N, C-alpha and C positions, 0 to 999 in steps of 0.2 A: 027197674025203677027202684030207688032207693028212698026209704021214708026215714026221715029223721025227727025224733020226738025230743023235745027239750022240756024239761021241768023247770017252772018258775016258782019261787018262793020269796017270802019278804023277810026283812030284817026281824020282824017280830016272831016269824016261824023259827028263825035261828035261836033266839033267846028262849022261846017256849020249849024247843027240842033239847037245848042243853038243861034247862031246868029240870025236864023229865029224868034226866040222869042222876038226880039228886045231888047236884053239885051245891056246894055252899061256901060261904065266906071262910076264906083261909085254906081252902083245899090246895093240895098239890095235884096238878093234873098233867098227865103225858098224853100228847095229842100227836096222832099220826093218821095217814091216809091220803086221799085224794079228793080235794074240794071240788074239782071239775065233774066228778062223778055225780054230784048232786044236782047240777043244773045251774041256772042263772038266778041270781037275786033280781028282782022286778025293779028295784029302785036305783040300782047302781051299775056302773061299767063292770065288766067281769074281773078287770084288774084290781078292783076294791074289794073283791070277796074276801081275801085273807083279813083285811082291815076290819070288815064287818064281823068276822068270827072272832077276831082278837077283842074288839071292843065288846062284843056280846058276852065272850067268857070272862074278860076282867070286870065286867059289870056284876057278874055272879060272884066270882070268888073274891073279889075286892083286893086291896092294896097288901094285905097280908097273905094273898094266895100266890101260887108259883105255877108257872106254864113251862113245861119242858117239851122239846120236840127233838126228833132225830135229825141230824144234820149230817148224813153220810155222804162220803165223797168216793164211792168205789171207783170212780173214773181214774183217780189218781194211782190206784195200785200198779197199773202198767204205763205210766207215763213219767216224764221228767219234771212235772209241775211240783212246786212246793206248796204244802199245806199251810195256810194261815188262819187266824180267826175269822177273816172275811172270806174265805174260800166258798164259792158257790156250792150249795147242796143239791145232791141228787134227790132229795126227800120231799121235794114239791114246793108250791108256791107259800103255803103257810109257814114251813120252816125258814124258807128265805126271807119271809117278811119278818119273822122273830129275829133272825140274824141281823137285820138292818136297823133294830130298834137300839136306841142309845144305851140302854141299861142291860143289854144282853150279855150273858157270859156264856163262853163256849168251852167245852173241854177239849183237851189236846190230841186225842187220838187222830192219827193222820188220814184214817178213811172211815172210821166209825165213831164219829163224835155225837155229842148232844149239845143242844143250846137250851138255856134257861133264861127266864125273866121273873123277878119277884122275890120274895122273902127269902128263899132257900137256893136261890140261883148259884151264888157263890160255893155254897156248901157242896151242892150236887156236882157242879162242873170243876171244882178245884181237886181233880183226882191226882193222887200221887203214885198211882199203879201205872203198869204199861199196857194193862188190859182194860178193855172197855167193859168186860163182864168179870164177875167173881169178887173176891174179898177186896173191900175198899174202893170198888169201882163205882163210877156214877150209877149205874143200874141198881147196885146193892142200896145206895143211898136213897134213890127213888122208892125202891121197895120198902125200905125202913121207914120212910116217911108216909107209909100207907098211901101212896099216890093211887089216884083213879086213872085208869087207861082208857083213852077214847079213841076208837078207830072211826074216822069220818070218810064215809064213801067207799070203804073197801072192807072186805071180810076180816074179822079179827086175825084169822089165821094167816093173813098176808101182811100183818102189821105188828106181830107179836115178839118183839125184841126181848121181852122179858124171858122167853123161853130159852134163849141163848145164854142167859144168866144162869138159869136152872142147869142147863146141860154143862156149863163150865164148873159150876159148884159140884155137881155129880161126876166130873170127870169122864164124860162119855168118850168112847175111843174115836169117834169121827170128828171130835172139834180140837182144834189146835191153835196155838198163838202164832200169827206171823210175826216174825223179827224183823226190826227195822234198824 
């Protein structure tokens, strides 16, 4: 016999939880994780969960805040498909929700891109480097803006792209750049 337990929470719970992270107006926030690991929101269809998180987050950080998400497309590495600004992301429902927003800006790395919306979106995603990490990269800009990193529904060690930036800066022997 299989027992399945689902956690239910409210939209108010989302706002309350985000506020506990000490987010404030104007913050730059990098969001990654898996919303489905949290359960279901009582008052909405599961397809609307990314919208609820987006609205809750923007309510807190305001119009001068910035939301950044990973929009990785690792499935393109061994395929003949072409990367575009609207290519579907492997990084989950929230990332794909952000990609569909009118004012979303996406970096151009073919399989390890970021998307952002808000005050610093263009600055972060308009990278002139060929690497997603290292000097001049989107991750360097995110860190320099003193972004707050949020992992939703997953352990932080499973969503810590900033570690790859540190590895690139320190030139660790096991990290290399794939040439296109």
